[in-house]
N, C-alpha and C positions, 0 to 999 in steps of 0.2 A: 669568593667563589666568585666565580665571572657571574655575570645576568644571564648569561646561554644557557649557565650549569645548575638545577640544582640540588642537593640530594636527600631520596624521597627513601625511608629504609633500608638504608644505606649504598641505596644502588643511586648511583648518578646519572640523571637523566639530561640529556641534550633536547635543549629546542633548536631544532633546526629551521634557517630561516630562507625561504627562496622566493624567487619574485611569482608574481600572480598571471597565469597565462590569458587572463583576458584584459590588463592593466599592469602596466610596469611600479605603478605608482603604489600598489596598494601589494606588501609585504605577505606569504602566509607562513604560520609557526608551523611545524611537527614535533612530533615528541620521537623519542630517539636516544639508546644505551650510547655511553660514553663511545666501547670500544666501538661503531660503528661508522664509518665515514659520513665528514657530514655534506649533505648535497650542495651543488654549488648553487649559488644564485641566478646567476643567468639560463640554470638549466632552464624549459618547460616541457614536462613530461605530460605526457596525454590525457588529457581531462579522467576523471573515473564516472563509470556508469553512475552513478548517484547525484553527480553534477547535471547531468542529459536528463535525468530524471526529473528533479528541482527545476531547471529551465521550461519541460515540458510542463510540469503540473500549473507554473505560474511566473511567472518575471517579480522579480522582486528590483528591492530598487537599490544594490547593489548590481545586481546582473544586467538591470534596466540602466549602470550608467558604463560599469564595463562593456556592455554592447554596443555603446556610440562610439565608443574610444576605440575597442578593437578593431586591428586590419581585417580584412575579408580573407586573406590567404592565408590562416594560420591552421585549423581541424575543421574535420566536419561538424563541429559542434556546434561552430561558431555561423555555421549553414545554415543549422535548424534555429539558432537562435533568431539568423536574421529573416528567417520565414515566419519565425513566428511575430517577430516583430513587426511583419507587414500585416498583417490581422489584426486586428481590434478587437480584443477579448469583448470587447460591451455590445460590438453590433449586431444587430440583426440575425439569425441566419437567411441565405439568402434560399427560396425554395426557385424550384426550376417550373416555371407552367408547362405542362403537359403541350404536344410540338397538335401540330393543329393536323387534321388530316390533307392530304394531300387534297386538290380539287380530282372530283370523275373526268376521265377522258370521255367528249363528247362527240369528237369526231375524228378520220383518217387521215392524216399525212397524204398521202395516195388513194383513193377511192378502189374500194375493190372491182372489180372487174365486173358485170351485169352478166349472171348467167344466162346461156340460151333459153330460151319455151321456158322462163319461168312464169311467164304473168297464163299461160296455161296448167302448169300444175298447179298456183296457187286457187284457178278460177275450181281444177279440181275438187281441188281440197273445199274448196267449202261448198260445193255440190254436194260432194258426200256427209261434211257435215250436217246439212241443216235434213239428214234423213236419219242421225242418233242422235241421241238423248249421254250424252257422257256426266262422269259424277261431277265436272268441271262446271257442268249446265247449272245446277240442281245447290253444288253447297261448295261451291266457290270462295273467294275471297269476298264476292259481292253480296253475296246474304249475309255476309256476317252483320253488315248493316241497318236490315230489314228489321229487328225487334228491338232499336232504338229511337227515339226523337227526339232526343236535343244534339244538334248538328255535331258538337263536339264530340259525345260521346260515339255517333255514325263513322266519322272518320277515325277515330282511335280504335274502334270495333276492327275496321276495318285493314288499319295496322297490327294488334295485336294478331289476326288470321295469318295474316302474311310470312307474323313473326314464327310464327306455329306451324308452317306451314314447311317447312324447309325439312327434306328427307323426311316424308309425311304424306299419305294418303289425304286425298281431298277429305273422303269420309269423315278419317279421325281427326282430320283438323276440325270440323264443324262440326260435333261430339264433341270436342273439349273445350270451342268456343262458346255453345252451349253450356258445359259445364261449370267452365270460369264463370260465368255472367252469373249463374244462380248461387257459386259459392261467393261471391261479392255480393250478393243482396240483389241480385236479379237486373243490373244497370253495368252495363262493364263502360267504365269511368277510370280517366286521371286518378281521380283521388279515391276512389274503392278499391283500387290496386296497390294504391298507397297505405293505404288502411289497414290491408287486409294482412297479413301471416305468410312469412315463403312458404308454410307448410300447407296453405291452404290453397294456396297457386298450382303447389306442386302434385296436391291430391287430383286436384279437379284435368292437369293437362298429363296425368302421371302418361298417356298410353299416344303420347307423340315421341318420335325419334328426341333423341337427347332432352328429355327433361327437366333434367336438373340446370341443363345450364341455361335455358330458355328460362327458367323461371328468374334467374339473375336479372334478366338482360330486360327479361321485360319488366321489372322490377324498376329497375334504374333507369328504366327508358320513361318510365312516367314521370320518376323523380326532377328529369330532367325537360320534360313536358312541363314539369307546371312551375318549375325557377328559370326557364330562359324562353318557354315560348306560348303562356297564357292557359296552360295549360289544354292546347290544340297542338295538332300535329302539322309541322313546317311544311312551306309550300315549295322550297325545293331540293333535288338532287343530294347536296353537297349539307344540309343540313339534317337530312331525313338520314344520311350513311353517317353523321357524326356521332348517332344513336348506337350503346352499345347492342348488336344482334343484326344489325338493319343494311344489308350491303346494295349492291345498284338496281337487284331484279325487283328487290321487295321497294325499294324508291321509288324507280319507275311505276310500278304495277297502285303501288297507294298516289302518286299524282293522277293516277288517270281514272283510277275510281272513286276515290276520297274529294279529288278538286275537280277533276275533270280537266287535265293539262294534260298535255301529250308535248313530254319532251324525251323520249325514250322510249325502247323496248325493251320490256321484261325477258329476260330471256333466260328458261326455266331448262330442269334438263330435255324434257321432250324437246324445245325448240331447240335445246343443241344436237340431242342426239337424229332428230328428221331431218334438219337441213343440214346436215353431213350427209345422210346418206341421205340427198337428192344431190351429190354432187356442189352443191351452192356455195362452199371453200375451195378454196386451189392456193395452196394446198391445204385440207382438212385443219380446222382449229382444233385446240387443246382443253381450252377454257370458255368457259363462258363468256366471256366481258370480249373476247378475241369475232365469238362468234356475233357480240350484239353490235360493236364497232363495224364488223363486213357486214350488216343486214341493216343500219343504218346508212350506209354510206353510197347505193344503190335500190332501196326501197323506198320506194312514193313515201311519203312522210303519211299520207292519210289512209297509212295500210301500216302504221309503227302500230297503236291502237290494239286492234283487231288482231293481228299474225298471232298474240301471243297465246287467248284465248282458243282460237283457231287449231293450232297446232298442239295445244294440250290435249284438247278433245280426240283429235287424231291420233294420238299416242296413247291416248288413253283407251282407246274404245280395237284401232285395229294396227297401227304404224307403234306396236307396244315396245319396250325392251326387245326382249325375250321370243322370239318364235314368232314371228311380225305376221299379220295374217295379210300376204301379199295375194291369195285367190279371191280377197272380196273388194280390193282395191283395186278402181276403175286407171292410176299411174300406171300399172303393170301392165294391164290390157294395152294402153298408148301408148308404151313405151316411153314413159316419160320421166320412170324412176333406175337409174344404174345401178340402184341395190335390190335393186326385185327379184324374188327369186321366182320365176317360170319354170325350173322341173317341177314334177308329176314328184310326188311323196315317196319316197321307195318303200316298197312294201316287204316287210320284214320276212326272213326268210325261216322255212319252218326246220327246225332240225333235228335228223333222226336219229330217234332212241336205241340205242346200242343196251343191246342185256347185256347185264353185268354177269360175271363169270360165278355169284351166286348163286342167282337164281339160275343158269343152266347147271348149276352142280345137286340146286334141292329139282331139278325137277323129274329126276327118275331114269328110269331106260327109256328108249324110243321106240314108239310102238309104231306100228306101222298098217293103215288100216286101208283095203282094199273092195272094191265090190265086186261083185262075180256078175259077169254077165247071163 
């Protein structure tokens, strides 16, 4: 019997030979019945899925050899093998470093046009502010530092107060800062926040807006300050904005209050709303950052620090978001506010009550009463 055939249990088994699709010098043998046609040695069928899986799981010594000698234009499997061969399995996994945040824009390429009579408006609001006490005067971020003795803790308390103030009234923020200070041991420091459980922080600030999110922000910021800034508040806007949960408004105000550095205007909802009502932006701005860049382009530098505190108090007391008190504002009487409501409030019309049909039905017969002369 030829060597390519064997007798197994009365069945003739033929070993068919074919060339390896990966190396012509390697011959593969497959078992088949004698009555089945022999596979041509020159044919190279597509490799099975099993071969692909073996290649993906790890290169063997044979596959390494065949991979180096096989041409590049045979089958899709070879392309996969070539890709695997280009990557060293023993090389360490490369982890992409986080993208650096873009630097905060400081100025406009083309300055905004200076509004007419802006100085009269500014001085009038400043005069009105001297006659009122707003929540920002007694419970703003500047007040958070007064209960701390260590300079680092004072600066950190200012930053925490500003992080909590987003979408929250000053009176709620002030109470949350005091409660958080008591919850972490009486001192609002970086180390105290890191040591405290997140549940402790959450319970203390539960009344501020987005308290769950701010809990994580404060915790992450404290860890960054410890690891990268010697447990102190940074002195640049870009470094402050690199902290999770800190935006340009908070950064500029932190520098002004904590470090006495006047690097820009802190624009919140009050400054954004009031300056647009005054017509200082043409066209009107849609985002606080647009408002900040416009104001910084024409407002004198020495006023950048004071305008936030002045307009926030003005917005909390007179130029409120809904139903501004234009009758108590001197800007409306001087004709300095294009958005002033000078029309007297309309008195509500009294509606005449019409007797219902049921009452007429229940009133009974009509009785005429006359007085004799």
